[in-house]
Backbone as CSV, one residue per row, in Angstrom:
resi,resn,N_x,N_y,N_z,CA_x,CA_y,CA_z,C_x,C_y,C_z
1,GLU,78.313,72.528,-9.048,78.176,72.773,-7.625,76.903,72.153,-7.060
2,MET,75.832,72.172,-7.803,74.559,71.731,-7.271,73.956,70.656,-8.154
3,THR,73.187,69.816,-7.515,72.458,68.792,-8.249,70.982,69.061,-8.107
4,SER,70.278,69.309,-9.188,68.847,69.560,-9.125,68.123,68.256,-8.844
5,THR,67.058,68.347,-8.063,66.280,67.172,-7.716,64.857,67.379,-8.187
6,PRO,64.466,66.841,-9.359,63.115,67.035,-9.863,62.113,66.199,-9.089
7,SER,60.840,66.541,-9.239,59.734,65.784,-8.668,59.889,65.548,-7.174
8,LEU,60.189,66.604,-6.432,60.298,66.457,-4.989,58.948,66.132,-4.385
9,PRO,58.905,65.258,-3.376,57.659,64.991,-2.672,57.163,66.246,-1.962
10,PRO,56.016,66.191,-1.245,55.460,67.378,-0.600,56.361,67.956,0.470
11,CYS,55.781,68.822,1.315,56.495,69.675,2.263,57.636,68.976,2.995
12,LEU,58.764,69.682,3.055,59.930,69.302,3.837,60.696,68.108,3.297
13,SER,60.294,67.604,2.127,61.064,66.504,1.562,62.491,66.927,1.300
14,ALA,62.690,68.182,0.893,64.040,68.669,0.620,64.845,68.729,1.897
15,THR,64.213,69.168,2.999,64.909,69.225,4.281,65.349,67.840,4.704
16,THR,64.440,66.880,4.616,64.774,65.525,5.023,65.940,64.987,4.212
17,MET,65.915,65.221,2.918,66.964,64.749,2.032,68.314,65.312,2.445
18,LEU,68.364,66.591,2.767,69.628,67.233,3.090,70.138,66.806,4.452
19,VAL,69.249,66.776,5.455,69.680,66.475,6.814,70.200,65.047,6.918
20,MET,69.690,64.152,6.110,70.180,62.781,6.135,71.670,62.727,5.859
21,GLY,72.186,63.684,5.088,73.608,63.690,4.768,74.392,64.699,5.563
22,ALA,73.766,65.329,6.570,74.422,66.428,7.264,75.598,65.977,8.096
23,GLY,75.604,64.703,8.554,76.719,64.243,9.349,77.977,64.039,8.521
24,ARG,77.815,63.861,7.245,78.950,63.728,6.348,78.881,64.852,5.333
25,HIS,79.192,64.624,4.087,79.133,65.687,3.094,77.706,65.834,2.562
26,ALA,77.107,67.002,2.751,75.772,67.257,2.200,75.942,67.584,0.725
27,GLU,75.871,66.578,-0.107,76.285,66.733,-1.502,75.150,67.125,-2.440
28,ARG,73.886,67.074,-1.969,72.779,67.357,-2.868,72.009,68.572,-2.392
29,PHE,71.707,69.462,-3.312,70.963,70.671,-2.997,69.765,70.754,-3.928
30,ALA,68.606,71.014,-3.353,67.364,70.986,-4.121,67.020,72.361,-4.662
31,ARG,66.660,72.410,-5.935,66.109,73.612,-6.546,64.646,73.312,-6.860
32,VAL,63.748,73.794,-5.996,62.327,73.529,-6.152,61.744,74.365,-7.285
33,MET,62.150,75.622,-7.368,61.596,76.540,-8.358,62.661,76.919,-9.389
34,CYS,62.245,77.146,-10.603,63.150,77.619,-11.651,62.735,79.032,-12.056
35,ASP,63.683,79.944,-12.027,63.461,81.337,-12.436,62.365,82.021,-11.627
36,TRP,62.247,81.630,-10.364,61.290,82.283,-9.466,61.872,82.305,-8.063
37,PRO,61.744,83.418,-7.343,61.133,84.686,-7.780,61.982,85.386,-8.843
38,GLU,61.361,86.265,-9.579,62.068,86.971,-10.642,63.180,87.839,-10.053
39,PRO,64.327,87.919,-10.739,65.469,88.682,-10.219,65.144,90.144,-9.922
40,GLU,64.181,90.734,-10.676,63.855,92.150,-10.494,62.941,92.393,-9.290
41,SER,62.349,91.343,-8.736,61.453,91.506,-7.594,62.247,91.734,-6.318
42,ASP,61.558,92.198,-5.271,62.229,92.429,-3.986,62.830,91.134,-3.452
43,ASP,62.074,90.037,-3.530,62.579,88.746,-3.051,63.763,88.281,-3.892
44,GLY,63.689,88.490,-5.206,64.789,88.107,-6.082,66.066,88.863,-5.755
45,ARG,65.905,90.156,-5.451,67.080,90.971,-5.092,67.666,90.543,-3.751
46,ARG,66.800,90.148,-2.812,67.297,89.673,-1.516,68.121,88.402,-1.675
47,ILE,67.646,87.510,-2.519,68.366,86.258,-2.759,69.702,86.539,-3.458
48,ALA,69.668,87.405,-4.474,70.900,87.748,-5.203,71.913,88.406,-4.274
49,GLY,71.428,89.265,-3.374,72.324,89.920,-2.425,72.970,88.927,-1.483
50,ALA,72.193,87.954,-1.018,72.737,86.932,-0.121,73.783,86.081,-0.839
51,GLU,73.514,85.738,-2.103,74.469,84.937,-2.868,75.767,85.705,-3.106
52,ALA,75.655,87.020,-3.316,76.851,87.832,-3.574,77.712,87.972,-2.329
53,ASN,77.091,87.905,-1.143,77.825,88.111,0.104,78.383,86.827,0.688
54,MET,78.047,85.689,0.117,78.489,84.399,0.631,79.473,83.764,-0.340
55,ARG,80.674,83.474,0.138,81.665,82.774,-0.677,82.383,81.751,0.200
56,PRO,82.346,80.444,-0.140,81.592,79.870,-1.254,80.108,79.812,-0.922
57,ALA,79.261,79.802,-1.918,77.823,79.805,-1.689,77.132,78.704,-2.475
58,TYR,76.321,77.928,-1.775,75.419,76.972,-2.398,73.999,77.482,-2.142
59,LYS,73.052,76.927,-2.858,71.660,77.357,-2.716,70.775,76.131,-2.569
60,HIS,69.878,76.186,-1.593,68.984,75.065,-1.331,67.595,75.614,-1.032
61,GLU,66.563,75.033,-1.642,65.211,75.554,-1.489,64.304,74.545,-0.785
62,LEU,63.429,75.064,0.065,62.494,74.242,0.817,61.075,74.739,0.595
63,ILE,60.140,73.820,0.490,58.722,74.156,0.512,58.222,73.831,1.917
64,VAL,57.705,74.825,2.633,57.282,74.626,4.020,55.820,75.031,4.192
65,PRO,55.147,74.498,5.207,53.755,74.874,5.453,53.635,76.354,5.822
66,LYS,52.653,77.024,5.265,52.431,78.437,5.571,52.154,78.646,7.052
67,THR,51.505,77.677,7.670,51.159,77.786,9.096,52.391,77.777,9.999
68,ALA,53.537,77.353,9.481,54.758,77.283,10.298,55.585,78.561,10.227
69,LEU,55.194,79.499,9.375,56.021,80.697,9.172,56.146,81.541,10.433
70,GLY,55.088,81.591,11.237,55.158,82.380,12.459,56.244,81.875,13.384
71,ARG,56.316,80.569,13.581,57.356,79.981,14.431,58.732,80.137,13.806
72,LEU,58.780,80.065,12.484,60.059,80.136,11.779,60.643,81.553,11.802
73,ILE,59.785,82.555,11.652,60.248,83.947,11.605,60.390,84.528,13.002
74,GLY,59.410,84.290,13.872,59.449,84.838,15.225,59.025,86.288,15.280
75,ALA,58.889,86.809,16.497,58.475,88.193,16.689,59.482,89.150,16.087
76,SER,59.024,89.981,15.146,59.886,90.966,14.467,61.103,90.314,13.809
77,GLY,60.966,89.037,13.415,62.064,88.345,12.742,63.135,87.814,13.668
78,ALA,62.868,87.808,14.993,63.898,87.428,15.964,64.368,85.983,15.780
79,LYS,63.430,85.056,15.574,63.805,83.646,15.441,64.632,83.423,14.180
80,LEU,64.241,84.065,13.093,64.966,83.915,11.832,66.394,84.447,11.966
81,LYS,66.530,85.609,12.593,67.861,86.193,12.794,68.716,85.290,13.679
82,GLN,68.081,84.702,14.700,68.805,83.811,15.602,69.323,82.586,14.851
83,MET,68.487,82.016,13.996,68.906,80.844,13.233,70.012,81.186,12.235
84,MET,69.917,82.352,11.601,70.952,82.753,10.648,72.277,82.988,11.356
85,GLY,72.223,83.649,12.510,73.445,83.913,13.248,74.102,82.642,13.749
86,PHE,73.288,81.674,14.159,73.821,80.433,14.704,74.373,79.524,13.617
87,SER,73.612,79.389,12.530,74.011,78.444,11.479,75.030,79.020,10.509
88,GLY,75.029,80.363,10.376,75.906,80.971,9.381,75.337,80.904,7.984
89,CYS,74.033,80.654,7.892,73.367,80.514,6.597,72.384,81.661,6.399
90,SER,72.368,82.261,5.221,71.350,83.256,4.910,70.040,82.533,4.610
91,ILE,68.964,82.984,5.236,67.658,82.350,5.069,66.677,83.398,4.556
92,VAL,66.140,83.174,3.373,65.186,84.095,2.766,63.814,83.414,2.749
93,VAL,62.865,83.973,3.505,61.511,83.426,3.557,60.618,84.254,2.631
94,ILE,60.090,83.633,1.610,59.188,84.328,0.688,57.765,84.059,1.164
95,ASP,57.290,84.936,2.045,56.031,84.684,2.749,54.812,85.329,2.094
96,LYS,55.016,86.254,1.182,53.876,86.987,0.604,53.339,86.350,-0.672
97,SER,54.125,85.540,-1.324,53.733,84.991,-2.630,53.683,83.473,-2.594
98,VAL,52.755,82.910,-3.348,52.623,81.460,-3.466,53.563,80.960,-4.560
99,PRO,54.395,79.956,-4.280,55.270,79.427,-5.322,54.442,78.898,-6.498
100,PRO,54.779,79.265,-7.720,54.025,78.786,-8.883,53.901,77.267,-8.900
101,GLY,52.672,76.812,-9.147,52.445,75.376,-9.216,52.167,74.724,-7.879
102,HIS,52.114,75.521,-6.803,51.857,74.982,-5.479,50.566,75.563,-4.906
103,ALA,50.048,74.896,-3.889,48.826,75.349,-3.225,49.116,76.568,-2.356
104,ASP,48.064,77.273,-1.964,48.205,78.499,-1.179,48.697,78.236,0.241
105,ASP,48.698,76.968,0.686,49.065,76.679,2.072,50.550,76.390,2.260
106,VAL,51.362,76.664,1.222,52.811,76.475,1.363,53.554,77.724,0.888
107,ARG,54.809,77.852,1.345,55.657,78.965,0.949,57.080,78.449,0.701
108,LEU,57.867,79.267,-0.001,59.239,78.900,-0.340,60.224,79.527,0.644
109,VAL,61.185,78.726,1.101,62.279,79.206,1.942,63.577,78.885,1.213
110,VAL,64.437,79.885,1.039,65.692,79.709,0.307,66.862,79.813,1.285
111,LEU,67.739,78.823,1.262,68.927,78.788,2.113,70.163,79.024,1.246
112,ILE,71.042,79.919,1.677,72.243,80.250,0.903,73.446,80.269,1.843
113,GLY,74.479,79.511,1.513,75.676,79.489,2.341,76.554,78.310,1.993
114,THR,77.461,77.966,2.892,78.313,76.802,2.699,77.488,75.545,2.906
115,ALA,78.024,74.405,2.501,77.309,73.140,2.683,77.029,72.887,4.160
116,ALA,78.021,73.177,5.013,77.837,72.967,6.450,76.741,73.872,6.997
117,ALA,76.751,75.141,6.582,75.762,76.099,7.077,74.350,75.719,6.632
118,ILE,74.206,75.304,5.375,72.892,74.902,4.869,72.387,73.673,5.611
119,SER,73.260,72.699,5.843,72.864,71.501,6.565,72.352,71.840,7.952
120,LEU,73.080,72.722,8.643,72.675,73.112,9.994,71.374,73.899,9.974
121,ALA,71.244,74.844,9.040,70.028,75.652,8.958,68.818,74.790,8.629
122,ALA,68.974,73.855,7.699,67.863,72.971,7.332,67.424,72.128,8.518
123,SER,68.392,71.663,9.291,68.079,70.883,10.480,67.312,71.719,11.500
124,GLU,67.742,72.976,11.678,67.071,73.868,12.628,65.644,74.154,12.183
125,ILE,65.455,74.384,10.890,64.112,74.681,10.364,63.184,73.493,10.579
126,LEU,63.686,72.301,10.329,62.879,71.101,10.524,62.458,70.962,11.988
127,CYS,63.398,71.247,12.905,63.076,71.173,14.337,62.009,72.206,14.719
128,VAL,62.120,73.411,14.182,61.153,74.470,14.497,59.765,74.089,14.001
129,ILE,59.697,73.589,12.774,58.395,73.239,12.199,57.761,72.066,12.936
130,ASP,58.598,71.110,13.367,58.077,69.927,14.055,58.010,70.110,15.571
131,ASN,58.329,71.340,16.056,58.302,71.628,17.498,59.218,70.691,18.286
132,LYS,60.395,70.429,17.734,61.376,69.592,18.415,62.521,70.459,18.934
133,GLN,63.225,69.940,19.963,64.367,70.673,20.496,65.504,70.640,19.489
134,SER,66.115,71.780,19.271,67.215,71.870,18.314,68.507,72.201,19.033
135,LYS,69.599,72.131,18.294,70.908,72.500,18.861,70.892,73.939,19.342
136,LEU,70.164,74.782,18.631,70.112,76.198,18.959,69.464,76.445,20.312
137,SER,68.519,75.583,20.706,67.785,75.785,21.948,68.529,75.264,23.166
138,GLN,69.641,74.560,22.948,70.381,74.013,24.073,71.217,75.093,24.745
139,ALA,71.193,75.100,26.057,71.917,76.125,26.821,73.422,75.916,26.708
140,GLY,74.151,77.002,26.738,75.608,76.933,26.791,76.306,76.667,25.479
141,VAL,75.584,76.774,24.380,76.213,76.534,23.080,77.082,77.726,22.702
142,ASN,78.356,77.478,22.415,79.274,78.521,21.975,79.141,78.645,20.465
143,THR,78.566,79.763,20.008,78.242,79.911,18.593,79.472,79.790,17.703
144,GLN,80.539,80.525,18.017,81.723,80.470,17.161,82.341,79.080,17.188
145,ALA,82.391,78.452,18.369,82.973,77.109,18.460,82.159,76.110,17.647
146,TYR,80.830,76.260,17.668,79.997,75.313,16.930,80.140,75.533,15.425
147,ARG,80.211,76.798,15.016,80.433,77.069,13.596,81.756,76.463,13.141
148,TYR,82.766,76.566,14.013,84.079,76.018,13.681,83.982,74.502,13.482
149,GLU,83.267,73.821,14.400,83.089,72.377,14.280,82.400,72.023,12.974
150,GLN,81.388,72.815,12.611,80.663,72.554,11.373,81.565,72.771,10.158
151,ALA,82.377,73.814,10.213,83.278,74.093,9.091,84.310,72.977,8.939
152,ILE,84.805,72.471,10.064,85.752,71.362,10.007,85.084,70.131,9.407
153,ALA,83.836,69.876,9.850,83.118,68.698,9.373,82.888,68.752,7.864
154,GLN,82.809,69.984,7.313,82.520,70.140,5.889,83.651,70.880,5.172
155,HIS,84.927,70.676,5.604,85.955,71.577,5.103,86.388,71.304,3.674
156,PHE,85.637,70.462,2.969,85.865,70.370,1.520,85.466,71.671,0.847
157,ASP,84.781,72.589,1.586,84.419,73.884,1.027,85.621,74.826,0.940
158,ALA,86.684,74.486,1.638,87.817,75.395,1.724,88.591,75.433,0.419
159,SER,89.416,76.462,0.283,90.276,76.551,-0.887,91.604,77.144,-0.461
160,GLY,92.644,76.810,-1.208,93.931,77.424,-0.936,94.628,76.841,0.278
161,ALA,94.884,77.686,1.284,95.681,77.300,2.437,94.963,76.264,3.291
162,PRO,95.753,75.439,4.035,95.134,74.510,4.985,94.319,75.284,6.010
163,LEU,93.248,74.682,6.507,92.423,75.356,7.499,93.166,75.483,8.821
164,LEU,92.946,76.578,9.514,93.546,76.767,10.822,93.030,75.704,11.778
165,SER,93.903,75.245,12.671,93.496,74.235,13.644,92.779,74.845,14.836
166,LYS,92.876,76.180,15.009,92.133,76.860,16.068,92.045,78.344,15.745
167,LEU,91.090,79.005,16.394,90.903,80.443,16.216,91.221,81.162,17.520
168,ASP,91.924,82.287,17.433,92.321,83.056,18.615,91.721,84.460,18.556
169,VAL,91.229,84.917,19.698,90.709,86.277,19.826,91.426,86.938,20.992
170,CYS,91.932,88.150,20.792,92.747,88.815,21.811,92.005,89.018,23.129
171,GLY,90.725,89.285,23.066,89.971,89.481,24.297,88.507,89.729,24.009
172,PRO,87.638,89.325,24.946,86.204,89.571,24.747,85.903,91.065,24.766
173,ASN,84.986,91.471,23.899,84.566,92.878,23.826,85.718,93.827,23.541
174,TRP,86.699,93.339,22.801,87.817,94.198,22.392,87.947,94.129,20.885
175,PRO,88.224,95.264,20.217,88.312,96.623,20.748,86.938,97.146,21.198
176,ASP,86.977,98.168,22.050,85.745,98.762,22.568,84.880,99.271,21.414
177,MET,83.589,98.983,21.496,82.682,99.406,20.432,82.529,100.915,20.347
178,ALA,82.980,101.620,21.374,82.912,103.078,21.335,83.868,103.637,20.285
179,GLY,84.893,102.866,19.953,85.848,103.303,18.941,85.427,102.859,17.553
180,ASN,86.032,103.450,16.542,85.674,103.139,15.159,85.977,101.687,14.808
181,SER,87.166,101.194,15.213,87.543,99.816,14.891,86.598,98.822,15.544
182,GLY,86.292,99.046,16.830,85.413,98.133,17.547,84.033,98.052,16.927
183,LYS,83.506,99.188,16.499,82.181,99.215,15.897,82.167,98.466,14.573
184,ARG,83.180,98.700,13.738,83.241,98.035,12.432,83.432,96.528,12.573
185,ILE,84.265,96.122,13.532,84.492,94.691,13.762,83.212,94.028,14.261
186,SER,82.524,94.688,15.179,81.271,94.150,15.711,80.227,93.972,14.613
187,GLU,80.141,94.939,13.707,79.194,94.840,12.592,79.552,93.682,11.669
188,ALA,80.860,93.478,11.446,81.300,92.376,10.587,80.986,91.029,11.239
189,GLU,81.193,90.941,12.550,80.935,89.686,13.270,79.454,89.325,13.268
190,ALA,78.595,90.325,13.101,77.155,90.078,13.092,76.677,89.445,11.789
191,THR,77.549,89.391,10.782,77.198,88.766,9.506,76.964,87.276,9.709
192,PRO,75.888,86.709,9.145,75.634,85.277,9.301,76.837,84.431,8.903
193,GLY,77.239,83.544,9.805,78.340,82.630,9.514,79.719,83.153,9.819
194,ALA,79.822,84.411,10.258,81.137,85.013,10.472,81.827,84.446,11.709
195,MET,83.110,84.178,11.562,83.975,83.816,12.684,85.097,84.844,12.755
196,ARG,85.814,84.831,13.850,86.871,85.844,14.044,88.171,85.188,14.473
197,HIS,89.265,85.753,13.968,90.602,85.297,14.346,91.517,86.514,14.389
198,ASP,92.279,86.656,15.474,93.185,87.791,15.641,94.638,87.339,15.467
199,VAL,95.396,88.118,14.723,96.817,87.850,14.501,97.614,89.036,14.996
200,LEU,98.703,88.783,15.726,99.562,89.856,16.224,100.752,90.038,15.290
201,VAL,101.011,91.276,14.902,102.140,91.573,14.020,102.924,92.762,14.585
202,ASP,104.174,92.852,14.181,104.997,93.998,14.587,104.476,95.251,13.885
203,LYS,104.326,96.330,14.629,103.741,97.536,14.039,104.595,98.124,12.922
204,THR,105.887,97.746,12.896,106.736,98.246,11.810,106.358,97.613,10.467
205,ALA,105.579,96.525,10.491,105.182,95.849,9.255,103.817,96.313,8.756
206,LEU,103.158,97.181,9.512,101.799,97.580,9.146,101.737,98.346,7.833
207,GLY,102.792,99.106,7.534,102.809,99.858,6.277,102.702,98.938,5.079
208,ARG,103.472,97.832,5.093,103.420,96.879,3.979,102.050,96.203,3.905
209,LEU,101.459,95.980,5.065,100.182,95.282,5.112,99.023,96.163,4.651
210,ILE,99.068,97.438,5.024,97.979,98.351,4.675,98.127,98.896,3.258
211,GLY,99.350,99.287,2.893,99.583,99.849,1.570,99.129,101.294,1.469
212,ALA,99.507,101.964,0.387,99.155,103.370,0.179,97.637,103.526,0.098
213,GLY,97.097,104.340,0.997,95.659,104.580,1.003,94.836,103.336,1.287
214,GLY,95.474,102.323,1.929,94.755,101.097,2.264,94.582,100.146,1.102
215,THR,95.296,100.386,0.000,95.099,99.572,-1.208,95.481,98.108,-1.003
216,LYS,96.576,97.852,-0.297,97.013,96.468,-0.096,96.022,95.705,0.770
217,LEU,95.539,96.352,1.821,94.576,95.702,2.711,93.290,95.354,1.956
218,LYS,92.842,96.293,1.117,91.646,96.042,0.311,91.878,94.898,-0.674
219,GLU,93.069,94.853,-1.247,93.410,93.787,-2.194,93.372,92.423,-1.507
220,LEU,93.955,92.345,-0.299,93.974,91.085,0.443,92.562,90.647,0.830
221,SER,91.745,91.618,1.219,90.371,91.313,1.607,89.579,90.757,0.418
222,ALA,89.746,91.399,-0.747,89.037,90.952,-1.951,89.533,89.579,-2.400
223,LYS,90.829,89.352,-2.268,91.424,88.097,-2.714,90.997,86.911,-1.863
224,THR,90.879,87.140,-0.542,90.603,86.045,0.384,89.132,85.915,0.757
225,GLY,88.347,86.977,0.531,86.958,86.963,0.964,86.810,87.158,2.451
226,CYS,87.851,87.645,3.102,87.871,87.852,4.552,87.984,89.349,4.843
227,GLN,87.193,89.841,5.786,87.301,91.244,6.179,88.486,91.409,7.128
228,LEU,89.354,92.370,6.843,90.571,92.587,7.632,90.523,93.958,8.301
229,PHE,90.833,93.978,9.586,90.836,95.221,10.355,92.170,95.335,11.093
230,VAL,92.910,96.404,10.825,94.185,96.636,11.502,93.936,97.595,12.665
231,VAL,94.103,97.098,13.882,93.916,97.936,15.076,95.284,98.507,15.434
232,ASP,95.613,99.639,14.812,96.970,100.183,14.940,97.108,101.255,16.013
233,LYS,95.999,101.742,16.563,96.063,102.850,17.519,96.151,102.400,18.966
234,GLU,95.899,101.116,19.221,95.944,100.626,20.604,96.482,99.208,20.636
235,MET,97.027,98.836,21.807,97.574,97.499,21.979,96.479,96.560,22.465
236,ALA,96.596,95.304,22.056,95.632,94.295,22.501,95.852,93.997,23.981
237,PRO,94.816,93.640,24.724,94.945,93.340,26.154,95.987,92.259,26.419
238,GLY,96.906,92.550,27.337,97.925,91.580,27.704,99.154,91.588,26.828
239,PHE,99.203,92.488,25.850,100.353,92.556,24.951,100.957,93.960,24.987
240,GLU,102.211,94.057,24.633,102.928,95.328,24.693,103.471,95.707,23.325
241,ASP,104.016,96.949,23.252,104.697,97.387,22.043,105.806,96.399,21.696
242,PRO,106.080,96.159,20.444,105.528,96.835,19.257,104.384,96.058,18.587
243,LEU,103.719,95.185,19.320,102.710,94.334,18.709,101.386,95.055,18.505
244,ARG,100.776,94.784,17.358,99.447,95.292,17.055,98.604,94.137,16.503
245,ALA,97.291,94.245,16.628,96.394,93.163,16.219,95.816,93.411,14.831
246,VAL,95.774,92.360,14.054,95.034,92.350,12.790,93.851,91.411,13.013
247,VAL,92.652,91.945,12.934,91.440,91.174,13.191,90.860,90.701,11.861
248,MET,90.599,89.407,11.767,90.072,88.797,10.547,88.679,88.250,10.824
249,VAL,87.722,88.603,9.993,86.339,88.162,10.180,85.830,87.571,8.867
250,GLY,85.318,86.359,8.927,84.799,85.700,7.735,84.569,84.228,7.997
251,SER,84.475,83.432,6.949,84.337,81.988,7.092,85.696,81.402,7.448
252,LEU,85.701,80.168,7.930,86.962,79.530,8.292,87.918,79.417,7.105
253,PRO,87.462,79.002,5.924,88.370,78.963,4.776,88.929,80.342,4.422
254,ALA,88.066,81.382,4.501,88.514,82.735,4.162,89.558,83.221,5.163
255,ILE,89.324,82.979,6.450,90.292,83.388,7.481,91.610,82.655,7.290
256,SER,91.541,81.355,7.023,92.763,80.565,6.829,93.575,81.097,5.652
257,HIS,92.870,81.436,4.569,93.525,82.010,3.396,94.137,83.365,3.743
258,ALA,93.410,84.183,4.503,93.901,85.515,4.857,95.155,85.443,5.725
259,VAL,95.192,84.491,6.650,96.378,84.335,7.501,97.613,84.067,6.647
260,ALA,97.477,83.165,5.677,98.603,82.844,4.795,99.032,84.054,3.978
261,GLU,98.049,84.832,3.468,98.368,86.003,2.655,99.025,87.100,3.482
262,VAL,98.550,87.296,4.708,99.138,88.320,5.580,100.579,87.965,5.913
263,ARG,100.822,86.709,6.235,102.193,86.270,6.538,103.107,86.502,5.343
264,ASN,102.621,86.151,4.165,103.433,86.309,2.963,103.686,87.782,2.650
265,THR,102.708,88.641,2.930,102.867,90.074,2.680,103.893,90.689,3.621
266,ILE,103.847,90.279,4.878,104.762,90.832,5.873,106.187,90.360,5.630
267,ASP,106.341,89.072,5.308,107.678,88.528,5.048,107.578,87.396,4.036
268,PRO,107.763,87.711,2.746,107.649,86.700,1.688,108.690,85.596,1.782
269,THR,109.759,85.810,2.574,110.826,84.806,2.664,110.470,83.682,3.625
270,VAL,109.431,83.878,4.434,109.056,82.853,5.402,108.225,81.779,4.705
271,ALA,108.645,80.535,4.848,107.918,79.435,4.210,106.570,79.248,4.879
272,PRO,105.551,78.861,4.129,104.241,78.598,4.724,104.321,77.505,5.776
273,GLU,103.489,77.619,6.814,103.468,76.614,7.860,102.951,75.297,7.305
274,SER,103.610,74.218,7.707,103.146,72.902,7.289,102.086,72.409,8.256
275,GLY,101.460,71.308,7.902,100.447,70.755,8.783,99.120,71.434,8.587
276,GLY,98.314,71.375,9.642,96.968,71.925,9.539,96.051,70.920,8.877
277,LEU,94.833,71.316,8.654,93.845,70.427,8.059,93.894,70.497,6.538
278,LEU,93.627,69.388,5.908,93.586,69.378,4.442,92.521,70.344,3.948
279,PRO,92.779,71.073,2.868,91.766,71.969,2.326,90.636,71.228,1.629
280,ALA,90.807,69.924,1.388,89.746,69.165,0.730,89.988,67.681,0.929
281,PHE,88.911,66.907,0.913,89.018,65.456,0.900,88.670,64.980,-0.501
282,LEU,89.444,64.069,-1.042,89.244,63.623,-2.418,89.089,62.115,-2.483
283,LYS,88.106,61.676,-3.248,87.936,60.258,-3.531,88.320,60.014,-4.979
284,HIS,89.217,59.059,-5.200,89.601,58.733,-6.576,88.393,58.247,-7.357
285,ASP,87.601,57.376,-6.738,86.392,56.850,-7.368,85.495,56.341,-6.246
286,ALA,84.287,56.911,-6.139,83.389,56.561,-5.039,82.968,55.095,-5.074
287,THR,83.068,54.453,-6.238,82.639,53.051,-6.365,83.810,52.079,-6.332
288,TRP,84.995,52.608,-6.044,86.199,51.765,-6.079,86.961,51.874,-4.771
289,PRO,87.573,50.808,-4.258,87.437,49.440,-4.770,86.065,48.870,-4.435
290,PRO,85.542,47.959,-5.239,84.206,47.410,-4.991,84.150,46.650,-3.671
291,THR,83.006,46.697,-3.024,82.860,46.047,-1.713,82.922,44.527,-1.812
292,THR,82.848,43.998,-3.014,82.976,42.549,-3.188,84.419,42.092,-3.007
293,GLU,85.367,43.045,-3.043,86.771,42.721,-2.812,87.144,43.021,-1.360
294,LYS,88.201,42.362,-0.885,88.592,42.487,0.525,88.852,43.931,0.918
295,TRP,89.664,44.659,0.125,89.996,46.036,0.477,88.760,46.920,0.422
296,GLY,87.902,46.717,-0.569,86.691,47.519,-0.667,85.791,47.329,0.534
297,ASP,85.652,46.086,0.983,84.817,45.802,2.145,85.390,46.442,3.406
298,ARG,86.712,46.353,3.577,87.345,46.943,4.774,87.217,48.458,4.782
299,ILE,87.383,49.077,3.611,87.237,50.533,3.512,85.798,50.939,3.806
300,ALA,84.845,50.218,3.232,83.433,50.547,3.436,83.047,50.461,4.902
301,GLN,83.572,49.473,5.628,83.265,49.320,7.037,83.758,50.512,7.850
302,ARG,84.891,51.060,7.464,85.435,52.207,8.200,84.740,53.517,7.809
303,GLU,84.280,53.590,6.555,83.597,54.803,6.107,82.266,55.024,6.810
304,ILE,81.596,53.957,7.207,80.280,54.120,7.822,80.375,54.510,9.292
305,VAL,81.586,54.483,9.868,81.758,54.904,11.264,81.508,56.405,11.356
306,GLU,80.644,56.831,12.278,80.284,58.236,12.428,81.529,59.084,12.661
307,GLY,81.671,60.146,11.883,82.794,61.065,12.033,83.966,60.764,11.120
308,ASN,84.014,59.563,10.536,85.102,59.235,9.621,84.889,59.868,8.248
309,VAL,85.989,60.245,7.614,85.949,60.715,6.234,87.041,59.956,5.476
310,ARG,86.960,59.988,4.172,87.913,59.261,3.341,88.702,60.236,2.470
311,HIS,89.984,59.952,2.301,90.842,60.756,1.427,91.790,59.818,0.698
312,ASP,91.837,59.922,-0.634,92.688,59.054,-1.456,93.896,59.828,-1.971
313,LEU,95.061,59.189,-1.953,96.280,59.770,-2.511,96.786,58.882,-3.636
314,LEU,97.244,59.491,-4.717,97.846,58.754,-5.819,99.342,59.002,-5.819
């Protein structure tokens, strides 16, 4: 999953390395420290917790100037929380301890999440440290829409079902947070990187979906890595009986997988939907065909066009 990069240059070299590939596949992740912080320490437990809550999860480490931590963290952690919510990446700042082998004027920042989330978070951190305008500071940015764009750009992280071509939500601020479902959904959406998609199902199928004591719903959630909420006590805005909403919260790959599993659970006889986005892009050989040949040169010219990706079929 990760490629270690020994002998990294001084501060922010890891950020620069990653952001250079952020427009395409961010394929390299830097591990600055080995076996530090210790797993039993508070910082070690925070990192382990973030890794356990992120699927799929990559890890990328940055050495940053100690003087930049105030701008990076913000008042009461506000800036850090804002960056995590926007990028979908868990960011652990180890501000109290000096990384072994480094001077006292630097600190370690650990990024944990999907390749797309890490690329975005690293870019944001670099902008904050260099006092440059970032995507996060631009007015009118739709957080979920931007996360979706990032997930599409890096959808080699997906597994299983094709990625959904769009996400649907029954209504803003629904269900009401005063209710149990609304509160739980809101808490799930607050998780770094979380997106939401609502599916309408016939209420007569809810028994099969939930299972005895909620066992089936829990099984589907564990299998897909997506949090599932069945809003069975009220109808979604603009819809009537017998429809009820199933709210899915998680990463785009997890939601896409959950949609396929829910459909199969409700009616196993229905064939999976065709189309959608490929769950992965595959290159038969990154060095083939060679650019010295006509086809290799033509392929290379198209690969360098911004936004293009390559996929090989045998």
